[in-house]
C-alpha positions as CSV (number, residue, x, y, z in Angstrom):
1,M,-0.1,0.1,0.0
2,R,2.9,2.4,0.9
3,R,4.3,2.0,-2.9
4,A,0.8,2.7,-4.3
5,V,0.8,6.0,-2.4
6,E,4.3,6.8,-3.8
7,H,3.1,6.0,-7.2
8,M,0.3,8.6,-7.0
9,R,2.9,11.1,-5.6
10,F,4.6,11.7,-8.7
11,N,1.3,12.7,-10.5
12,E,0.4,14.8,-7.5
13,Q,3.9,16.4,-7.2
14,I,4.0,17.3,-11.0
15,Q,0.4,18.8,-10.6
16,A,1.5,20.7,-7.4
17,F,4.6,22.0,-9.4
18,D,2.6,23.2,-12.2
19,H,0.0,24.9,-9.7
20,W,3.0,26.5,-8.0
21,K,4.1,27.9,-11.3
22,H,0.8,29.4,-12.1
23,E,0.7,31.0,-8.6
24,V,4.0,32.6,-9.2
25,I,3.1,33.8,-12.9
26,A,-0.2,35.1,-11.1
27,G,1.9,36.9,-8.3
28,I,4.3,38.5,-11.0
29,E,1.0,39.7,-13.1
30,K,-0.1,41.2,-10.0
31,Y,3.2,43.0,-9.4
32,Q,3.1,44.2,-13.1
33,R,-0.3,45.9,-12.7
34,W,0.7,47.4,-9.3
35,L,3.7,48.9,-10.9
36,D,1.5,50.3,-13.8
37,K,-0.9,51.8,-11.4
38,A,1.6,53.1,-8.9
39,G,3.7,54.6,-12.1
40,V,7.0,53.5,-10.3
41,G,8.0,51.2,-13.3
42,D,10.0,52.0,-16.3
43,P,10.5,50.3,-19.8
44,E,13.4,48.2,-18.7
45,D,11.3,46.9,-15.8
46,E,8.6,46.0,-18.1
47,L,10.8,44.1,-20.6
48,R,12.4,42.0,-17.7
49,I,8.8,41.3,-16.5
50,Y,7.7,40.1,-19.9
51,E,10.9,38.1,-20.2
52,I,10.3,36.2,-17.0
53,L,6.8,35.6,-17.7
54,Q,7.3,34.0,-21.0
55,S,10.0,32.0,-19.6
56,L,7.8,30.6,-16.9
57,R,5.0,29.8,-19.3
58,S,7.2,28.0,-21.7
59,D,9.3,26.3,-18.7
60,R,9.6,22.5,-19.0
61,L,10.8,19.6,-16.8
62,T,13.2,17.4,-19.0
63,I,14.1,13.9,-17.9
64,A,16.8,12.2,-20.1
65,F,17.2,8.4,-20.5
66,V,20.8,7.6,-21.2
67,A,22.2,4.1,-21.9
68,E,24.0,1.9,-24.3
69,F,21.7,-0.2,-26.4
70,A,19.7,-3.2,-25.0
71,R,19.5,-1.9,-21.6
72,G,15.8,-1.7,-21.4
73,K,15.6,2.3,-21.5
74,T,12.6,2.8,-23.7
75,E,10.8,-0.1,-21.8
76,L,11.4,1.8,-18.5
77,I,10.0,5.1,-20.0
78,N,6.9,2.9,-21.2
79,A,6.6,1.5,-17.5
80,I,6.9,4.9,-15.7
81,F,4.9,7.2,-18.0
82,F,2.7,5.3,-20.6
83,S,1.4,2.2,-19.0
84,E,-2.3,3.6,-19.0
85,Y,-2.3,2.8,-22.7
86,D,-2.5,-1.0,-21.6
87,R,0.2,-1.8,-24.1
88,R,3.8,-1.2,-25.1
89,L,3.5,2.3,-26.5
90,L,7.0,3.2,-27.6
91,P,8.9,0.5,-29.4
92,S,11.1,-1.6,-27.3
93,E,12.5,-5.1,-28.4
94,A,15.5,-7.0,-27.7
95,G,18.8,-5.5,-29.2
96,R,19.4,-2.0,-30.6
97,T,16.2,-0.4,-30.7
98,T,16.4,3.5,-30.3
99,M,18.4,4.6,-33.2
100,C,17.8,8.3,-33.2
101,P,17.3,10.6,-30.1
102,T,13.7,11.0,-29.5
103,E,11.9,14.1,-27.6
104,L,8.5,13.5,-26.3
105,F,6.7,16.6,-25.2
106,Y,3.3,18.4,-25.8
107,D,3.3,21.2,-28.5
108,T,1.0,23.9,-27.3
109,D,1.2,25.5,-30.8
110,A,0.3,22.5,-32.8
111,E,-3.4,21.7,-33.7
112,Q,-2.5,18.0,-34.2
113,A,-0.4,15.3,-32.5
114,Y,2.4,14.4,-34.5
115,V,5.7,12.3,-35.0
116,R,8.5,14.5,-36.8
117,L,11.4,12.9,-38.1
118,L,14.6,14.6,-39.3
119,P,16.4,12.6,-42.3
120,I,19.7,11.1,-41.4
121,E,21.4,13.0,-44.5
122,T,21.2,16.5,-42.7
123,R,24.2,15.5,-40.6
124,L,26.2,16.5,-43.7
125,N,24.7,20.0,-43.6
126,E,26.1,22.8,-41.5
127,T,22.8,23.5,-39.6
128,S,22.3,22.6,-35.9
129,L,19.6,20.8,-34.6
130,N,18.1,23.7,-32.7
131,E,18.0,25.6,-36.2
132,Y,16.3,22.7,-37.8
133,K,13.5,22.6,-34.9
134,A,12.7,26.1,-35.9
135,E,12.0,24.9,-39.6
136,P,9.5,22.0,-39.8
137,I,9.6,22.0,-43.4
138,H,12.8,19.9,-43.1
139,W,11.1,17.3,-41.2
140,A,8.9,14.3,-42.2
141,Q,5.5,14.4,-40.3
142,I,3.1,11.6,-39.2
143,E,0.0,12.8,-37.7
144,L,-1.1,10.8,-34.7
145,D,-4.6,9.1,-34.3
146,L,-5.1,9.7,-30.3
147,S,-8.1,7.6,-30.4
148,S,-6.2,4.4,-31.2
149,P,-3.2,3.3,-29.0
150,E,-2.3,0.8,-31.8
151,S,-2.2,3.3,-34.5
152,M,0.0,5.5,-32.3
153,A,2.4,2.5,-31.4
154,E,2.7,1.8,-35.4
155,A,3.6,5.4,-36.0
156,F,6.1,5.2,-33.3
157,Q,7.8,2.3,-35.1
158,E,9.0,4.8,-37.6
159,V,11.5,6.1,-35.2
160,I,13.5,2.9,-35.4
161,R,13.5,2.3,-39.0
162,T,16.9,1.6,-40.5
163,K,18.4,1.5,-43.9
164,K,21.5,0.0,-45.6
165,V,24.2,2.3,-47.0
166,P,27.5,1.7,-48.5
167,R,30.2,1.7,-45.7
168,G,31.9,4.8,-46.9
169,E,28.5,6.7,-46.8
170,A,28.0,5.5,-43.3
171,Q,31.6,6.8,-42.6
172,K,30.9,10.2,-44.1
173,L,27.7,10.4,-41.8
174,G,29.7,9.5,-38.8
175,L,27.8,6.3,-38.3
176,F,30.5,3.8,-38.7
177,S,34.0,3.3,-37.3
178,E,36.3,0.4,-37.5
179,Q,36.7,0.9,-33.6
180,D,33.0,-0.1,-33.3
181,D,32.9,-4.0,-33.0
182,Y,29.1,-3.8,-33.1
183,F,29.6,-4.0,-37.0
184,R,32.2,-6.4,-37.1
185,L,31.5,-10.0,-38.9
186,N,32.3,-13.2,-37.4
187,D,35.6,-13.4,-39.5
188,G,36.8,-10.1,-38.3
189,T,35.9,-8.2,-41.5
190,F,33.1,-5.4,-41.9
191,P,30.3,-5.8,-44.5
192,D,30.2,-3.7,-47.5
193,D,26.7,-2.3,-46.6
194,I,26.0,-0.9,-43.1
195,D,22.8,-0.6,-41.3
196,I,22.2,3.1,-40.3
197,P,19.0,4.9,-38.7
198,M,16.7,6.6,-41.4
199,W,16.2,9.6,-39.0
200,R,18.8,11.8,-37.3
201,H,16.1,13.1,-34.5
202,A,12.5,12.5,-33.7
203,L,10.0,14.8,-32.0
204,I,6.9,13.5,-30.6
205,S,4.1,15.6,-29.6
206,F,0.9,14.5,-27.9
207,P,-1.5,15.6,-25.3
208,H,-0.4,13.0,-22.4
209,P,-1.5,14.6,-19.0
210,L,2.1,14.7,-17.8
211,L,3.4,16.1,-21.1
212,K,0.7,18.8,-21.0
213,R,2.0,19.9,-17.5
214,G,5.4,20.6,-19.3
215,L,7.2,17.1,-18.8
216,V,9.7,16.4,-21.5
217,I,11.2,13.0,-22.2
218,L,14.5,12.7,-23.9
219,D,15.2,9.0,-25.2
220,T,18.8,8.7,-26.3
221,P,20.7,6.0,-28.3
222,G,24.0,4.5,-27.3
223,M,27.5,5.6,-27.1
224,N,27.9,5.9,-30.9
225,A,25.2,8.5,-31.2
226,L,26.5,10.4,-28.2
227,G,29.8,10.7,-29.6
228,S,28.7,11.8,-33.3
229,E,26.0,14.2,-32.1
230,P,27.9,16.4,-29.7
231,E,24.8,18.7,-29.3
232,L,23.2,15.9,-27.3
233,T,26.2,16.2,-24.6
234,V,26.8,19.9,-25.0
235,S,23.3,21.1,-24.8
236,M,20.5,18.6,-24.3
237,L,21.7,16.7,-21.5
238,P,23.1,19.4,-19.4
239,S,19.7,21.2,-19.9
240,A,17.8,18.2,-18.5
241,Q,16.8,18.4,-14.9
242,A,17.1,14.6,-14.3
243,V,19.3,12.0,-16.1
244,M,18.6,8.3,-15.7
245,F,21.5,6.2,-16.4
246,I,20.4,2.8,-17.2
247,L,22.4,-0.4,-16.7
248,A,21.4,-4.1,-17.2
249,A,21.6,-6.7,-14.4
250,D,22.5,-9.4,-16.7
251,T,25.5,-7.7,-18.2
252,G,26.9,-5.6,-15.2
253,V,28.8,-2.5,-16.0
254,T,30.4,-3.0,-19.5
255,K,33.4,-1.2,-20.9
256,S,31.1,0.8,-23.1
257,D,28.7,1.6,-20.2
258,L,31.8,2.8,-18.2
259,D,32.9,5.0,-21.2
260,M,29.5,6.5,-21.3
261,W,29.5,7.3,-17.6
262,R,32.7,8.8,-17.6
263,H,32.5,10.8,-20.5
264,N,28.9,11.8,-20.7
265,V,27.0,11.4,-17.6
266,M,29.6,11.8,-14.7
267,P,30.6,15.3,-15.9
268,L,26.8,16.1,-15.4
269,R,27.0,15.0,-11.8
270,K,29.9,17.1,-11.0
271,E,28.4,20.2,-12.5
272,K,24.9,20.0,-11.0
273,G,25.4,17.8,-8.1
274,K,22.0,16.5,-8.3
275,G,19.4,15.2,-10.7
276,L,21.4,12.0,-11.7
277,I,19.7,8.5,-11.2
278,V,21.4,5.2,-11.8
279,V,19.1,2.4,-12.8
280,L,20.1,-1.3,-12.6
281,N,17.4,-2.8,-15.1
282,K,16.4,-6.2,-15.9
283,V,16.9,-7.6,-12.3
284,D,14.0,-10.0,-13.3
285,T,16.8,-12.1,-14.9
286,L,17.9,-12.8,-11.3
287,W,14.7,-14.1,-10.4
288,D,15.7,-17.7,-10.0
289,E,12.7,-19.9,-9.3
290,L,15.2,-22.4,-7.8
291,K,16.3,-19.9,-5.0
292,G,14.5,-18.5,-2.1
293,E,13.5,-14.9,-1.9
294,S,16.4,-14.1,0.5
295,A,19.0,-15.7,-1.7
296,I,17.5,-13.6,-4.9
297,T,17.6,-10.4,-2.7
298,R,21.0,-11.1,-1.9
299,T,22.1,-11.7,-5.5
300,I,20.4,-8.3,-6.4
301,T,22.4,-6.4,-3.6
302,E,25.7,-8.0,-4.7
303,Q,24.9,-6.9,-8.2
304,R,24.0,-3.2,-7.2
305,G,27.2,-3.2,-5.0
306,K,29.4,-4.2,-7.9
307,A,28.0,-1.8,-10.2
308,A,28.3,1.0,-7.6
309,E,31.8,0.1,-7.0
310,V,32.8,0.4,-10.7
311,L,30.9,3.6,-11.3
312,G,32.5,5.0,-7.9
313,I,29.3,5.8,-6.2
314,D,27.3,4.7,-3.1
315,G,25.4,1.5,-3.3
316,D,22.1,3.1,-2.4
317,S,22.4,5.4,-5.3
318,V,21.7,2.4,-7.7
319,F,18.0,1.4,-8.1
320,P,17.4,-2.1,-9.0
321,V,14.2,-2.4,-11.3
322,S,12.6,-4.5,-13.8
323,A,11.0,-2.2,-16.3
324,Q,9.4,-5.0,-18.3
325,K,7.9,-6.6,-15.1
326,G,6.7,-3.1,-14.1
327,L,4.9,-2.4,-17.2
328,L,3.3,-5.7,-17.4
329,A,2.2,-5.3,-13.8
330,K,0.5,-2.1,-14.4
331,I,-1.3,-3.4,-17.6
332,R,-2.6,-6.4,-15.7
333,H,-3.2,-4.5,-12.4
334,D,-0.8,-6.9,-10.5
335,R,-0.1,-5.2,-7.3
336,E,2.3,-7.9,-6.0
337,L,4.4,-8.0,-9.2
338,L,4.5,-4.1,-9.4
339,E,5.9,-4.1,-5.7
340,R,8.7,-6.5,-6.9
341,S,9.5,-4.7,-10.1
342,N,10.3,-1.7,-7.9
343,V,9.3,0.8,-10.6
344,L,7.2,2.8,-8.2
345,A,10.3,3.4,-5.8
346,L,11.9,5.1,-8.9
347,E,8.8,7.2,-9.4
348,A,9.1,8.2,-5.9
349,V,12.5,9.5,-6.3
350,L,11.2,11.6,-9.3
351,A,8.4,13.0,-7.1
352,E,10.5,13.6,-4.0
353,E,13.8,14.7,-5.3
354,I,13.7,15.9,-9.1
355,L,10.6,18.0,-9.0
356,P,11.6,19.9,-5.9
357,Y,15.1,20.2,-7.4
358,K,13.4,21.7,-10.4
359,Q,11.3,24.0,-8.6
360,R,14.4,25.3,-6.7
361,L,15.9,26.1,-10.1
362,V,12.9,28.0,-11.3
363,R,12.8,29.7,-8.0
364,E,16.4,30.8,-8.4
365,H,16.0,32.0,-11.9
366,V,12.8,34.1,-10.7
367,A,14.7,35.6,-8.0
368,A,17.9,36.4,-10.2
369,E,15.9,38.0,-12.9
370,I,13.2,40.1,-10.9
371,G,13.5,39.2,-7.3
372,G,16.1,42.3,-6.8
373,M,13.4,44.4,-8.7
374,I,10.7,43.5,-6.4
375,K,12.9,44.0,-3.3
376,E,14.0,47.2,-4.6
377,T,10.2,48.2,-4.9
378,R,9.6,47.1,-1.4
379,D,12.5,49.1,-0.1
380,L,11.3,52.1,-1.9
381,L,7.9,51.8,-0.4
382,S,9.7,51.3,2.9
383,Q,11.5,54.6,2.4
384,R,8.5,56.4,1.5
385,L,6.6,54.9,4.6
386,N,9.5,55.9,6.9
387,A,9.5,59.5,5.2
388,T,5.7,60.0,5.4
389,T,5.9,58.9,9.3
390,S,8.9,61.4,9.9
391,Q,6.8,64.3,8.1
392,L,3.7,63.4,10.4
393,E,5.7,63.5,13.4
394,E,7.3,67.0,12.3
395,L,3.9,68.4,11.3
396,R,2.2,67.1,14.6
397,G,5.1,68.7,16.5
398,L,4.5,72.1,14.9
399,S,1.1,72.8,16.5
400,G,1.2,75.8,18.7
401,K,4.8,76.6,17.5
402,N,5.7,80.3,16.2
403,N,6.7,81.1,12.8
404,D,10.5,81.4,13.9
405,V,10.5,77.7,14.3
406,I,8.9,76.8,10.8
407,T,11.2,79.5,9.1
408,H,14.3,77.7,11.0
409,L,13.2,74.3,9.6
410,M,12.8,75.8,6.0
411,K,16.2,77.1,6.1
412,K,17.7,73.9,7.5
413,T,15.9,71.9,4.6
414,R,17.2,74.2,2.0
415,E,20.7,73.9,3.3
416,E,20.2,70.0,3.0
417,Q,19.0,70.4,-0.6
418,V,22.1,72.5,-1.6
419,A,24.5,69.8,0.0
420,Y,22.3,67.0,-1.6
421,H,22.5,68.5,-5.2
422,Q,26.4,68.8,-4.8
423,N,26.6,65.2,-3.9
424,V,24.5,64.4,-7.0
425,E,26.8,66.3,-9.2
426,S,29.7,64.1,-7.8
427,F,27.5,60.8,-8.4
428,Q,26.8,62.0,-12.1
429,A,30.4,62.3,-12.6
430,N,31.1,58.8,-11.2
431,K,28.1,57.5,-13.2
432,R,29.9,58.8,-16.5
433,I,33.2,57.2,-15.6
434,L,31.4,53.9,-15.0
435,S,29.5,54.2,-18.4
436,E,33.0,54.6,-20.0
437,R,34.4,51.6,-18.2
438,N,31.2,49.6,-19.2
439,E,31.9,50.4,-22.9
440,E,35.3,48.9,-22.5
441,L,33.8,45.8,-21.0
442,K,31.5,45.5,-23.9
443,K,34.3,45.9,-26.4
444,L,36.2,43.0,-24.7
445,L,33.0,40.9,-25.3
446,D,32.5,42.0,-28.8
447,L,31.4,39.1,-30.9
448,K,33.7,40.4,-34.0
449,Q,36.8,39.2,-32.0
450,L,35.3,35.8,-31.5
451,D,34.0,35.8,-35.2
452,D,37.6,36.5,-36.4
453,L,38.9,33.6,-34.2
454,V,36.2,31.3,-35.7
455,T,37.3,32.1,-39.3
456,K,40.9,31.8,-38.5
457,T,40.3,28.3,-37.0
458,R,38.0,27.2,-39.7
459,K,40.8,28.1,-42.3
460,Q,43.4,26.3,-40.3
461,M,41.3,23.2,-39.7
462,T,40.0,23.0,-43.6
463,G,43.5,23.5,-44.7
464,S,45.1,20.7,-42.5
465,W,46.1,17.6,-44.1
466,T,46.7,15.6,-41.0
467,T,44.3,14.6,-38.1
468,H,47.0,16.0,-35.8
469,G,46.6,19.3,-37.4
470,L,42.8,19.0,-37.1
471,K,43.0,18.4,-33.4
472,D,45.4,21.3,-32.8
473,G,43.0,23.7,-34.5
474,M,40.0,22.7,-32.2
475,K,42.3,23.0,-28.9
476,S,43.7,26.4,-30.1
477,F,40.2,27.7,-30.6
478,F,39.1,26.9,-27.1
479,D,42.5,28.0,-25.6
480,S,42.0,31.3,-27.2
481,A,38.3,31.6,-26.5
482,Q,39.2,31.1,-22.7
483,G,41.8,33.6,-22.8
484,M,39.4,36.2,-23.9
485,L,36.9,35.3,-21.2
486,R,39.6,35.5,-18.7
487,E,40.6,39.0,-19.8
488,V,37.0,40.0,-19.5
489,D,36.9,38.6,-15.9
490,D,39.9,40.4,-14.8
491,Y,38.7,43.8,-16.2
492,N,35.3,42.9,-14.5
493,K,36.9,42.5,-11.3
494,Q,38.2,46.2,-11.2
495,L,34.8,47.3,-12.7
496,S,33.1,45.8,-9.5
497,R,35.2,47.5,-7.2
498,L,34.3,50.8,-8.7
499,V,30.6,50.1,-8.5
500,V,30.8,49.1,-4.7
501,T,32.9,52.4,-4.1
502,I,30.2,54.6,-5.7
503,Y,27.3,52.9,-3.8
504,R,29.3,53.0,-0.6
505,K,30.1,56.6,-1.0
506,F,26.4,57.4,-1.7
507,Q,25.1,55.5,1.3
508,K,27.7,57.0,3.6
509,E,26.8,60.6,2.6
510,H,23.1,60.1,2.9
511,G,22.5,57.5,5.5
512,I,21.0,54.9,3.2
513,D,22.3,51.5,3.9
514,N,19.6,49.2,2.3
515,V,20.8,49.6,-1.2
516,K,23.3,47.0,-2.5
517,P,24.5,46.9,-6.1
518,V,24.0,44.0,-8.4
519,L,27.4,43.0,-9.7
520,Y,28.1,41.6,-13.1
521,V,29.5,38.0,-12.7
522,T,31.3,36.0,-15.3
523,T,31.3,32.9,-13.3
524,E,28.5,31.2,-15.1
525,Y,30.1,32.0,-18.6
526,M,33.6,30.6,-17.4
527,K,32.0,27.4,-16.4
528,D,30.1,27.0,-19.6
529,L,33.2,27.5,-21.6
530,E,35.1,25.1,-19.4
531,R,32.5,22.6,-20.0
532,L,32.4,23.2,-23.5
533,Y,36.4,22.7,-23.6
534,A,35.9,19.6,-21.9
535,D,33.5,18.3,-24.4
536,A,35.8,19.6,-27.3
537,E,38.5,17.5,-25.7
538,E,36.4,14.4,-25.6
539,F,35.4,15.1,-29.1
540,R,39.1,15.8,-30.2
541,K,40.4,12.6,-28.7
542,S,37.7,10.3,-29.6
543,P,38.0,7.3,-32.2
544,F,35.2,9.0,-34.0
545,T,37.2,11.9,-34.9
546,T,40.1,9.9,-36.0
547,M,38.1,7.5,-38.3
548,T,35.6,10.0,-39.6
549,E,36.0,11.8,-42.8
550,Q,37.7,15.1,-42.3
551,S,35.1,17.6,-43.6
552,F,32.4,15.9,-41.6
553,V,34.5,16.5,-38.4
554,V,35.1,20.0,-39.2
555,K,31.3,20.5,-39.7
556,K,30.5,18.7,-36.5
557,F,33.0,20.7,-34.5
558,F,31.6,24.0,-35.6
559,I,27.8,23.1,-35.5
560,S,27.9,21.5,-32.2
561,L,30.8,23.1,-30.2
562,V,31.9,26.5,-31.7
563,S,28.2,27.6,-32.1
564,H,27.8,26.9,-28.3
565,A,30.9,28.9,-27.5
566,R,29.8,31.6,-29.6
567,N,26.5,31.5,-27.7
568,V,28.2,31.7,-24.3
569,F,30.0,35.0,-25.6
570,Y,26.6,36.3,-27.1
571,R,25.0,35.8,-23.4
572,A,27.8,37.4,-21.8
573,H,27.8,40.6,-23.8
574,R,24.0,40.7,-23.7
575,D,23.9,40.3,-20.2
576,A,26.6,42.9,-19.8
577,D,24.5,45.3,-21.7
578,K,21.4,44.6,-19.7
579,W,23.7,45.1,-16.3
580,N,25.1,48.4,-17.7
581,K,21.7,49.7,-18.2
582,A,20.4,48.6,-14.6
583,V,23.4,48.8,-12.3
584,M,22.8,52.5,-11.2
585,T,18.8,52.4,-11.4
586,P,18.6,51.6,-7.6
587,L,20.7,54.8,-6.7
588,V,19.2,56.8,-9.4
589,R,15.7,55.9,-8.0
590,Q,16.9,56.7,-4.3
591,I,18.2,60.1,-5.5
592,K,14.9,60.9,-7.2
593,E,12.9,59.6,-4.2
594,H,15.1,61.7,-1.7
595,K,15.0,64.8,-3.9
596,A,11.0,64.5,-4.2
597,Q,10.8,64.0,-0.4
598,M,12.8,67.1,0.3
599,E,10.8,69.2,-2.1
600,R,7.5,67.8,-0.4
601,R,8.8,68.5,3.0
602,L,9.7,72.0,1.9
603,E,6.4,72.6,0.1
604,N,4.5,71.5,3.4
605,L,6.4,74.0,5.5
606,R,6.0,76.8,3.1
607,K,2.2,76.3,2.9
608,I,2.0,75.9,6.8
609,N,4.1,79.1,7.2
610,D,1.7,81.0,4.9
611,S,-1.4,79.6,6.6
612,R,-1.8,77.7,9.6
613,E,-5.2,76.3,8.6
614,T,-3.2,74.1,6.0
615,L,-1.5,72.1,9.0
616,E,-4.5,69.9,9.9
617,S,-5.3,69.2,6.2
618,R,-1.6,68.1,5.5
619,I,-1.7,66.0,8.5
620,E,-4.9,64.3,7.3
621,E,-3.6,63.7,3.8
622,L,-0.1,62.4,5.1
623,E,-2.0,59.9,7.4
624,K,-4.1,58.7,4.3
625,N,-0.8,58.4,2.4
626,A,0.7,56.3,5.1
627,L,-2.1,53.7,5.1
628,Q,-1.9,53.3,1.4
629,L,1.8,52.8,1.7
630,K,1.6,50.1,4.3
631,S,-1.2,48.3,2.1
632,Q,1.3,48.5,-0.9
633,F,4.2,47.2,1.2
634,T,2.1,44.4,2.3
635,E,1.1,43.5,-1.2
636,V,4.7,43.3,-2.4
637,Q,5.7,41.3,0.6
638,T,3.0,38.8,-0.4
639,I,4.4,38.6,-3.8
640,L,7.8,37.8,-2.4
641,R,6.4,34.9,-0.3
642,V,4.5,33.4,-3.4
643,I,7.9,33.2,-5.2
644,G,9.5,31.5,-2.3
645,Q,6.7,29.3,-1.6
646,P,7.9,25.3,-1.7
647,L,5.8,22.5,-3.0
648,E,5.4,20.9,0.5
649,R,6.0,22.4,4.1
650,G,8.0,19.5,5.5
651,P,11.3,20.2,7.4
652,D,13.6,20.2,4.5
653,E,11.0,22.2,2.4
654,K,10.7,24.9,5.1
655,A,14.7,25.3,5.2
656,A,14.6,25.5,1.4
657,L,11.9,28.3,1.7
658,E,13.8,30.2,4.1
659,Q,16.9,30.0,1.9
660,S,14.7,31.2,-1.1
661,V,13.5,34.2,0.8
662,E,17.0,35.2,1.4
663,I,17.7,35.2,-2.3
664,V,14.9,37.5,-3.0
665,E,15.1,39.5,0.2
């Protein structure tokens, strides 16, 4: 019964996550309306809010399944997500089934469910998968009949179709290497014709309830495809919130499993620290009817331990399951077999670890993009409320006082204004210096520099007559790109010190200590480039690069790796420009607010000096303003709490909430 509860939790948790996202969107939209009504926003704020709302609406939870062929990967997807069709929906048979990477999702813009297939020959073109995804004309499309699971299953069979091509053509496409023993015949030779996949990539969209809530499933082929499609390792796998690495209990950890773990999966664990699940599938092959249950359990535990030891992880991190028996049990509604398959324990991990982890990523993204803006609005309201309260106390204290006292206060306020204007002139001068330094930062990130390096590298690689020269060109490119980014990082450290100095000076002169600068940080871009460098090294040293036709290698390097490096620089330049426009905004708003408060205070004193009858009406007006400001402050605080709200309120979730509130507060 406990497992049955866990089974329901995955559906419930993904619903809770979807509901939380909609609450966050509603909270941000409320904040957007409040800004318009209060008149305290600007075009930059509006753009940032629009972008974060678009990002939240299109946000997806991606779970990638990675394994060598014949590990039961697709069967596991059927068992976890698609058992309600009472049949094996995705093609899963013995041997090498999944031949091309397949994405399952729900396309909100499409009127009809579909399977889209990209011809394998597109590998010869200098166009990335992302670019192809934006142009459906290049894809073969099959419309799905949702009323017939049999018809859908038949359509999905297209994903695994193959064809025979001459060995040389397969090698040009990067789908054959003499290092791959899979193609070798019994006599040690290779056939003249090679079986290759018909399709390079498959997109499957249909309105499954989980897919409609933003779930995306990425089913990847074996090591050969990961090596020849670097976009999988460079972009798709790193962007997944969970990666399931599947082993088979009947084979243990093979050499190809270990290569895949070390080169494609383990780097994701080091980078993220979470979201990686190791599955020991096909444990039903160990269900020996001549052994007792305790002996079978002991055998499975030993297999888990051996697998964990080879991979260098803790034994408890390996989940023994039988995907085939789990699917069968769900179709037959066999509770005992379902318990024994252990599939529900895996679903519980997705529910209790992966979804909260995904939520934390989304929350941090929201906090990074507009959390500071909302906090700034809250601080501005707090400042207005404090100023209004001070003015109220001052005006209430003037009752019964003579004109000399009011005149003295007016003189003192004018003196404060003069000093303030002098400080503002100093601030404007510092702001101009900072703007000049920012232009230098953007010059260092100018894409023309990188494009010149790309052109030089392409010329060097295409002109090389040797594999060694080809590999030198790859290394030289990333060495130079990293050097450029390190120069940016060094310059940015000087710039950050200048920004901090300007803020501290302003705060010291005006006693404002709740305004902190948001600094431009290059850490993310440095890490991304380091990861690309590591991927490039793997690509450079792989047998695929050595054995594949040179022009194809060059194309793959530029499409999959250089294009992503350029995107890193593009994001760094774009974010530097956004930061440049926003870095002084909190201080500028404080200056305007401070100036407006002094002018209001002076105007109040002048009117009261002219007519004592004005005093009571001004006090009454300020009291109304104070009540309105308190209400606005509470509204903004509520929005911050919604952003920080976790899926559940257990002890761990409470700690996560407190941490997230620190981020936005």
